[in-house]
C-alpha positions as CSV (number, residue, x, y, z in Angstrom):
1,M,32.5,37.2,-20.6
2,L,30.4,40.5,-19.2
3,G,30.7,42.4,-22.2
4,A,29.1,39.3,-24.4
5,W,26.2,38.1,-22.8
6,S,22.5,38.0,-22.4
7,V,20.0,35.3,-23.0
8,V,16.6,34.8,-23.1
9,V,14.5,31.2,-22.2
10,T,11.0,31.5,-23.2
11,L,8.6,28.5,-22.4
12,G,5.6,28.4,-24.0
13,S,4.4,24.5,-22.3
14,T,7.4,21.8,-21.0
15,T,8.0,20.8,-24.2
16,G,8.4,24.0,-26.0
17,P,10.7,26.1,-27.6
18,I,13.4,27.5,-26.4
19,S,15.4,30.4,-27.8
20,W,18.5,32.5,-27.0
21,S,18.9,36.2,-27.8
22,A,22.1,36.9,-29.4
23,P,25.2,38.7,-27.3
24,V,24.2,41.9,-26.1
25,P,27.0,43.8,-24.4
26,I,26.1,44.4,-20.5
27,A,29.2,46.4,-19.3
28,S,29.9,50.4,-20.0
29,S,33.1,50.9,-21.7
30,S,33.3,53.7,-19.8
31,L,33.9,52.1,-16.7
32,M,36.8,49.7,-18.3
33,P,40.6,50.2,-18.3
34,P,42.0,51.1,-21.6
35,S,43.1,47.5,-22.2
36,A,39.5,45.5,-21.5
37,T,37.8,44.3,-23.6
38,G,35.2,43.0,-20.9
39,Y,34.5,41.0,-17.7
40,S,34.6,38.1,-16.5
41,I,30.9,37.2,-15.2
42,A,31.2,35.3,-11.5
43,S,27.0,35.1,-11.0
44,V,23.7,36.5,-11.8
45,S,20.3,36.3,-9.9
46,C,17.2,37.6,-11.4
47,N,14.1,37.5,-9.3
48,S,11.7,38.4,-12.4
49,A,11.6,39.2,-15.3
50,T,12.0,42.5,-14.8
51,L,15.3,42.8,-13.0
52,C,17.8,41.3,-13.1
53,V,22.0,41.9,-11.9
54,A,25.1,40.5,-12.4
55,G,28.3,40.7,-10.6
56,S,31.8,40.5,-11.4
57,W,35.3,39.0,-10.6
58,D,36.3,43.1,-10.9
59,G,34.1,44.2,-8.4
60,Y,31.1,45.7,-11.5
61,A,27.3,45.5,-10.4
62,A,25.1,45.1,-13.7
63,S,21.8,45.6,-13.4
64,T,18.7,46.0,-15.7
65,T,14.6,46.2,-15.4
66,E,14.3,45.2,-19.1
67,P,16.8,42.0,-19.4
68,T,15.3,41.1,-22.8
69,A,16.4,44.3,-24.8
70,G,20.0,45.2,-23.7
71,A,19.2,48.0,-21.9
72,W,22.2,47.0,-18.7
73,G,23.9,49.7,-16.7
74,T,26.8,49.0,-14.4
75,A,28.3,49.7,-11.4
76,V,31.4,49.9,-9.0
77,I,30.3,48.5,-6.2
78,D,33.3,46.2,-4.3
79,S,36.6,47.7,-6.6
80,E,39.2,46.0,-4.9
81,H,37.9,42.6,-4.5
82,R,35.6,40.1,-6.3
83,L,32.0,39.5,-6.3
84,G,32.2,35.4,-6.7
85,A,28.1,34.7,-5.2
86,L,25.2,36.9,-5.8
87,A,21.1,36.6,-4.3
88,C,18.2,39.0,-5.2
89,P,15.4,37.7,-3.4
90,S,13.1,40.7,-4.2
91,A,13.2,43.6,-6.5
92,S,14.2,45.6,-2.9
93,L,17.1,43.3,-1.5
94,C,20.7,42.1,-3.2
95,V,23.4,40.5,-1.3
96,A,26.6,40.0,-3.3
97,G,29.8,38.0,-1.6
98,D,33.4,38.9,-2.5
99,D,36.3,37.0,-2.5
100,V,37.9,38.4,1.5
101,G,34.3,37.5,3.7
102,N,32.4,41.2,2.8
103,V,28.7,41.2,1.9
104,V,27.6,44.1,-0.7
105,T,24.1,44.7,0.1
106,S,22.0,46.6,-1.8
107,T,17.9,47.6,-1.2
108,E,18.0,49.6,-4.4
109,P,20.3,47.4,-6.5
110,T,19.5,49.4,-10.1
111,A,20.4,53.0,-8.3
112,G,24.0,53.1,-8.5
113,A,27.3,52.6,-6.5
114,S,25.7,54.6,-3.8
115,A,23.3,52.4,-3.1
116,W,25.0,49.7,-2.3
117,H,27.0,48.8,1.6
118,T,29.5,46.6,2.4
119,A,30.1,45.3,6.1
120,T,32.6,42.4,6.6
121,I,30.8,39.0,8.2
122,D,33.8,36.7,7.8
123,A,36.0,37.6,10.3
124,A,39.0,35.1,8.5
125,G,38.8,36.7,5.4
126,Q,37.8,33.7,3.8
127,P,35.6,34.2,0.2
128,L,32.0,33.6,0.6
129,L,32.0,31.1,-2.5
130,G,27.5,31.4,-2.3
131,V,24.9,33.3,-0.9
132,S,21.4,32.2,-1.0
133,C,17.8,34.0,-0.2
134,P,14.9,32.5,0.0
135,S,13.3,35.6,1.2
136,A,13.9,39.3,2.5
137,S,14.8,37.9,5.8
138,L,17.1,35.1,5.6
139,C,20.2,34.8,3.3
140,V,23.4,32.4,4.0
141,A,26.7,32.1,2.8
142,V,29.2,29.7,2.7
143,D,32.9,30.2,2.7
144,D,36.4,28.7,1.5
145,Y,36.5,26.9,5.1
146,G,33.4,25.1,5.5
147,D,32.0,27.7,7.0
148,V,28.0,29.1,6.7
149,L,27.1,32.6,7.7
150,S,23.4,33.4,8.2
151,S,21.4,35.9,8.6
152,T,17.7,37.1,9.3
153,E,18.8,40.8,8.6
154,P,21.0,40.8,5.8
155,T,21.6,44.4,4.7
156,G,21.7,44.6,9.1
157,G,25.4,44.9,9.0
158,P,28.6,42.5,10.3
159,S,26.4,42.0,13.5
160,A,23.4,40.4,11.8
161,W,25.3,37.7,10.6
162,N,26.0,34.7,12.1
163,L,28.7,31.8,11.7
164,Q,28.7,28.3,12.2
165,S,30.9,25.4,10.8
166,S,29.1,23.1,8.3
167,G,31.8,20.9,9.6
168,D,33.1,20.1,6.4
169,P,36.7,21.3,6.1
170,R,37.1,20.6,2.2
171,G,35.5,24.6,1.5
172,L,32.4,25.1,0.4
173,R,33.4,25.6,-3.6
174,G,30.1,24.4,-5.3
175,G,28.4,27.4,-3.3
176,V,24.7,27.0,-1.8
177,S,21.4,26.8,-2.4
178,C,18.2,27.3,-0.2
179,P,14.9,27.2,-2.2
180,S,12.7,27.7,1.8
181,T,14.1,28.9,4.7
182,S,13.5,25.1,6.2
183,L,16.2,23.9,3.2
184,C,20.2,24.3,2.4
185,V,22.3,22.4,0.0
186,A,26.2,23.5,0.3
187,A,28.1,21.5,-2.5
188,D,32.2,21.0,-1.9
189,G,34.8,19.8,-3.9
190,A,35.2,16.7,-3.0
191,G,31.9,15.2,-4.3
192,D,30.1,16.5,-1.1
193,T,26.7,17.6,-0.3
194,V,26.2,19.4,3.1
195,V,22.3,19.7,3.6
196,S,20.4,21.3,6.6
197,T,16.4,21.9,7.5
198,N,17.3,24.4,9.9
199,P,20.1,26.5,8.2
200,T,20.5,29.4,11.1
201,G,20.4,26.4,13.9
202,G,24.0,26.2,14.9
203,S,26.9,23.4,13.1
204,G,24.8,20.0,14.5
205,A,22.2,21.2,11.9
206,W,24.0,20.7,9.0
207,S,24.6,17.0,7.4
208,T,27.2,15.7,5.1
209,A,26.7,13.1,2.4
210,N,28.9,12.2,-0.5
211,V,26.9,12.0,-3.8
212,A,30.0,12.2,-6.7
213,G,32.8,10.1,-5.5
214,P,35.8,12.4,-5.4
215,V,34.7,14.5,-8.0
216,P,34.7,18.2,-7.3
217,L,30.7,19.9,-7.1
218,N,30.8,23.2,-8.6
219,G,27.0,24.5,-8.5
220,V,24.0,23.7,-7.2
221,S,20.4,24.8,-7.7
222,C,17.2,24.2,-6.2
223,A,13.8,24.9,-7.6
224,S,11.9,23.8,-4.7
225,V,11.9,21.5,-1.5
226,S,11.4,19.0,-4.2
227,L,14.3,19.8,-6.7
228,C,17.8,19.9,-6.6
229,V,20.6,19.7,-8.8
230,L,23.8,19.7,-8.8
231,I,27.0,19.2,-11.7
232,D,30.3,18.8,-11.7
233,N,33.6,19.0,-13.4
234,R,33.2,16.1,-15.6
235,G,30.1,16.8,-17.6
236,D,28.0,14.9,-15.3
237,V,24.2,16.4,-13.5
238,L,23.0,14.7,-10.6
239,A,19.7,15.6,-9.3
240,S,17.1,14.7,-6.2
241,T,13.8,15.1,-5.0
242,E,14.8,14.5,-1.8
243,P,18.1,16.3,-1.4
244,T,18.0,15.3,2.5
245,G,17.8,11.7,1.6
246,G,21.8,11.5,1.7
247,A,23.5,9.8,-0.9
248,N,21.4,7.1,-2.5
249,A,18.5,10.0,-2.8
250,W,20.5,11.9,-6.1
251,R,20.9,10.4,-9.4
252,S,23.9,10.9,-12.1
253,A,23.3,11.4,-16.0
254,N,26.2,12.6,-18.3
255,I,24.4,15.4,-20.3
256,G,26.4,15.1,-24.0
257,R,28.9,17.2,-22.8
258,T,32.4,16.4,-21.9
259,D,33.6,19.8,-19.8
260,S,33.9,20.9,-16.7
261,L,30.0,22.2,-16.2
262,T,30.3,25.7,-14.3
263,G,26.8,26.5,-13.2
264,V,23.4,25.6,-12.7
265,S,20.0,27.7,-12.8
266,C,16.9,26.2,-11.8
267,P,14.1,28.5,-11.8
268,S,11.7,25.9,-11.3
269,E,10.5,22.3,-11.7
270,L,9.9,23.0,-15.6
271,L,13.6,24.1,-16.7
272,C,16.7,23.9,-15.8
273,V,19.9,25.5,-17.5
274,V,23.8,24.0,-17.3
275,V,26.5,26.0,-18.5
276,D,29.5,24.8,-19.2
277,G,33.6,26.0,-19.7
278,E,32.6,25.8,-23.7
279,G,30.5,28.0,-23.7
280,Y,26.9,26.0,-23.9
281,A,24.1,25.7,-22.8
282,V,21.7,22.8,-21.8
283,V,18.3,22.6,-21.2
284,G,15.9,20.2,-19.7
285,S,13.1,19.6,-17.9
286,G,12.5,18.8,-14.3
287,S,11.1,15.5,-15.2
288,G,13.8,14.2,-17.2
289,L,17.1,15.1,-15.6
290,G,18.8,11.4,-16.3
291,R,17.6,11.1,-19.0
292,A,19.5,13.4,-22.4
293,P,19.2,17.1,-23.0
294,A,16.2,18.6,-24.0
295,S,18.4,20.8,-26.3
296,V,22.0,21.5,-26.9
297,I,22.0,25.3,-27.4
298,E,25.5,27.0,-28.8
299,P,25.4,30.5,-28.7
300,K,27.4,30.9,-31.5
301,P,27.9,28.6,-34.6
302,P,30.8,26.0,-33.5
303,G,32.3,25.2,-36.7
304,P,34.3,21.5,-36.4
305,L,35.0,20.6,-33.1
306,P,38.5,19.1,-32.1
307,A,38.1,15.7,-30.6
308,D,40.1,16.0,-27.3
309,T,38.9,18.2,-24.0
310,L,41.0,19.5,-21.5
311,S,39.6,19.7,-18.1
312,V,41.2,21.8,-15.4
313,S,40.5,21.5,-12.0
314,L,41.0,24.1,-9.0
315,V,41.6,21.8,-5.4
316,G,43.2,22.8,-2.2
317,L,42.2,25.2,0.8
318,G,44.4,28.8,-1.6
319,R,43.5,29.8,-4.1
320,G,44.8,30.8,-8.0
321,D,45.3,30.8,-11.9
322,V,45.8,28.4,-14.5
323,S,46.5,29.6,-17.7
324,G,48.0,28.6,-21.4
325,A,46.6,28.4,-24.9
326,G,42.7,28.4,-24.7
327,I,42.4,28.0,-20.6
328,A,42.2,31.0,-18.4
329,C,40.9,29.6,-14.8
330,P,38.9,30.7,-13.2
331,P,36.4,30.7,-14.8
332,G,37.8,29.4,-18.7
333,C,38.6,25.9,-16.9
334,S,38.4,23.3,-20.3
335,A,38.9,23.8,-23.6
336,R,39.2,21.4,-26.3
337,Y,42.2,20.8,-29.1
338,A,43.1,18.7,-32.0
339,P,45.1,15.7,-31.6
340,G,48.7,15.5,-30.9
341,T,48.4,19.5,-29.5
342,A,50.9,20.1,-26.9
343,V,49.6,22.6,-24.6
344,S,51.7,24.5,-22.4
345,L,50.3,25.6,-18.7
346,S,51.4,27.8,-15.9
347,A,49.9,27.7,-12.3
348,T,49.8,31.8,-10.5
349,P,49.2,31.5,-7.2
350,D,47.5,34.4,-5.2
351,G,49.0,36.6,-2.6
352,A,48.0,34.5,0.6
353,S,48.6,31.1,-1.1
354,A,51.3,29.0,-3.2
355,F,51.1,26.6,-6.1
356,A,51.7,23.2,-4.8
357,G,51.5,20.8,-7.6
358,W,49.8,19.5,-10.6
359,G,47.7,15.9,-10.9
360,G,46.3,14.0,-13.6
361,A,47.5,14.8,-17.2
362,C,50.7,16.5,-15.2
363,A,52.8,16.2,-12.1
364,G,55.8,18.2,-10.4
365,A,55.6,22.3,-9.2
366,G,57.2,23.1,-12.6
367,R,55.6,24.2,-16.0
368,C,52.9,21.8,-17.1
369,V,53.0,20.1,-21.0
370,V,49.7,18.5,-21.7
371,I,50.0,16.3,-24.9
372,M,46.5,16.0,-25.9
373,Q,45.7,12.2,-27.5
374,S,42.6,11.9,-25.5
375,N,40.3,13.6,-23.1
376,E,42.7,14.2,-20.3
377,V,41.9,16.3,-16.5
378,L,44.3,18.5,-15.1
379,D,44.3,19.3,-11.6
380,A,46.0,22.2,-9.8
381,T,47.0,22.3,-6.1
382,F,47.0,25.7,-4.7
383,A,47.4,25.5,-0.3
384,R,47.1,28.5,1.9
385,R,50.2,30.1,3.0
386,A,50.5,30.8,6.4
387,R,50.6,34.5,7.3
388,R,53.0,36.1,9.7
389,P,51.1,37.2,13.2
390,A,51.0,41.2,13.2
391,V,50.6,40.7,17.0
392,S,52.7,38.0,18.8
393,I,52.3,37.8,23.1
394,A,56.1,38.7,23.9
395,G,55.6,37.5,27.9
396,A,53.2,36.5,30.2
397,T,53.1,36.8,34.4
398,F,50.4,35.0,36.9
399,S,49.3,35.2,40.1
400,A,47.1,33.1,41.8
401,R,47.4,34.5,45.4
402,R,47.3,38.0,44.5
403,H,44.4,37.4,41.3
404,I,46.3,39.2,38.5
405,A,47.4,37.8,35.3
406,A,49.6,40.6,32.8
407,F,51.0,40.4,29.6
408,R,53.6,41.4,27.1
409,F,53.3,41.6,23.2
410,R,54.7,43.1,19.9
411,T,53.6,44.5,16.9
412,F,55.4,43.8,13.2
413,G,54.4,45.9,10.4
414,A,52.7,49.2,10.3
415,V,50.5,47.9,13.3
416,R,50.2,50.6,15.2
417,R,47.0,49.7,18.0
418,T,45.8,46.8,19.2
419,Q,42.7,45.3,21.3
420,C,42.4,42.9,23.8
421,A,40.2,40.6,25.8
422,L,40.1,38.1,28.3
423,V,37.9,34.9,28.7
424,R,37.1,32.6,32.0
425,H,35.9,29.8,30.4
426,G,34.9,27.9,34.0
427,A,36.1,26.7,36.9
428,R,37.9,23.4,35.9
429,G,38.9,24.4,32.4
430,R,35.7,23.2,30.0
431,G,35.1,24.4,27.1
432,R,38.1,26.1,25.4
433,S,36.2,26.7,22.3
434,M,36.7,30.5,21.2
435,P,33.3,32.6,21.8
436,R,31.3,33.5,19.1
437,R,31.8,37.0,19.9
438,L,34.8,38.5,22.1
439,R,34.5,42.1,23.3
440,Y,37.9,43.7,22.5
441,S,39.1,47.2,24.1
442,D,42.2,49.3,23.7
443,C,45.2,48.3,24.8
444,R,49.0,48.4,24.9
445,S,51.8,46.4,26.4
446,P,51.8,45.6,29.2
447,V,48.3,45.3,30.1
448,T,47.6,43.8,33.5
449,Y,44.1,41.9,34.6
450,T,43.0,42.5,38.8
451,A,40.6,40.7,40.7
452,L,40.8,37.3,38.6
453,R,38.8,34.4,40.0
454,A,40.0,30.8,40.0
455,G,39.4,29.0,36.6
456,S,40.8,28.7,33.4
457,Y,40.9,31.8,31.0
458,T,42.3,32.5,27.8
459,F,43.7,36.1,26.8
460,Y,43.5,37.6,22.9
461,V,45.5,40.4,21.5
462,R,45.1,41.2,17.8
463,P,46.0,44.3,15.3
464,K,43.1,47.3,15.8
465,T,42.1,47.5,12.1
466,P,40.0,50.2,10.0
467,G,36.1,50.3,10.5
468,G,34.8,47.7,7.7
469,A,38.3,46.2,7.2
470,A,38.3,42.5,8.4
471,P,39.8,41.9,11.7
472,A,43.4,40.1,11.9
473,P,43.6,36.8,13.9
474,P,44.0,37.1,16.8
475,A,47.4,35.8,19.2
476,T,46.1,33.9,22.3
477,R,47.6,32.3,25.6
478,S,45.7,30.2,27.8
479,F,46.1,29.9,31.4
480,V,45.1,28.4,34.3
481,L,45.1,30.3,37.8
482,K,44.0,27.7,41.0
């Protein structure tokens, strides 16, 4: 929980002591609702020993210039959305990503809410699942569609970010890590890495390799171009000194945990810290990641541990939560139980998703009850719900002789204004992919285009959204004038 988290790592040498502080509250109680006891932390970034910034699922940012002193301040920077990704490449730049395709940036991350600014960079409104900034002049974000968004001017607003497909339709749920401007490594929910040595080079610059079989990858951290570490939801770590080398370049090892691993950070080749859903941290040196862990840290006296672990994985293109005794996923997606315990779980989709059913320890789509007799794995599949279009094209008229095209369209719900665009693809109808940036203009039904040359066209119409809001997907109609 964000309200009880603080950790200190001290290295005297590669085998030196590692010490952890007692929990320190870093969220101001005055910012919390009366019923709240804390906020779930989603991400943290420390660019140096004098700046750490954490983001919560509730849109809060907590920052400190004294991480070891417990002197944290909080600010609401994205009150309506979840902050699931965060990167601070320097003390004068932090970039956060939320669950509707926005980035929230600041050049003064400790200066409070007014120092943070929001921009919509993912027009489809997909959650940004990872952000990595190897320098102040390059940031790379990944979303739930498998798209990559990059910018050489991260604070420059929506037009400063370019979207490209990574070629991975499963969504880059494991996030992205870019140790340099010439290497980015992303991870998906199906055991694949997606790697590029030219992150701004377009869709063809990314290649996919399966490194973990079907096991979902939950995180990635690259200390340098010669050390990257992946974590999965079976308690394994995968490390590579040649992350561009494909599947055979990755080495897998279980680090003594049977729970789903939830986070990894490798600030240098001498140190990697992995955390799991049980509140444990495992620390190892970069040269020994394939062997037993250097140490297992227990933040609080554990007492006797039950024998069996239940691990929950969220799969599919939708989003939702799984809850039950000991499970509140995300972020707490595993728990331990005494043998014979009956664990009752329910799945709740968000407003844009539907629950498709259980896999593993349960089947069907009703309430799930798992009787713990051994370690159990449970998959909850959420599908993206088809959205009713806010605008539909009711009719169209074309005349090659008069060189015109006219369109009638209808709006639904609260839509009052619309924008239109017409794109000519070429004389022979080639290249019908949607252009990267359409030039929309305000329009009303019916709309007529004149003086059209022979060729292939696509008409687009969409609701006009308020400034800063994510554009709604357009309705389209393609046609050919001969």
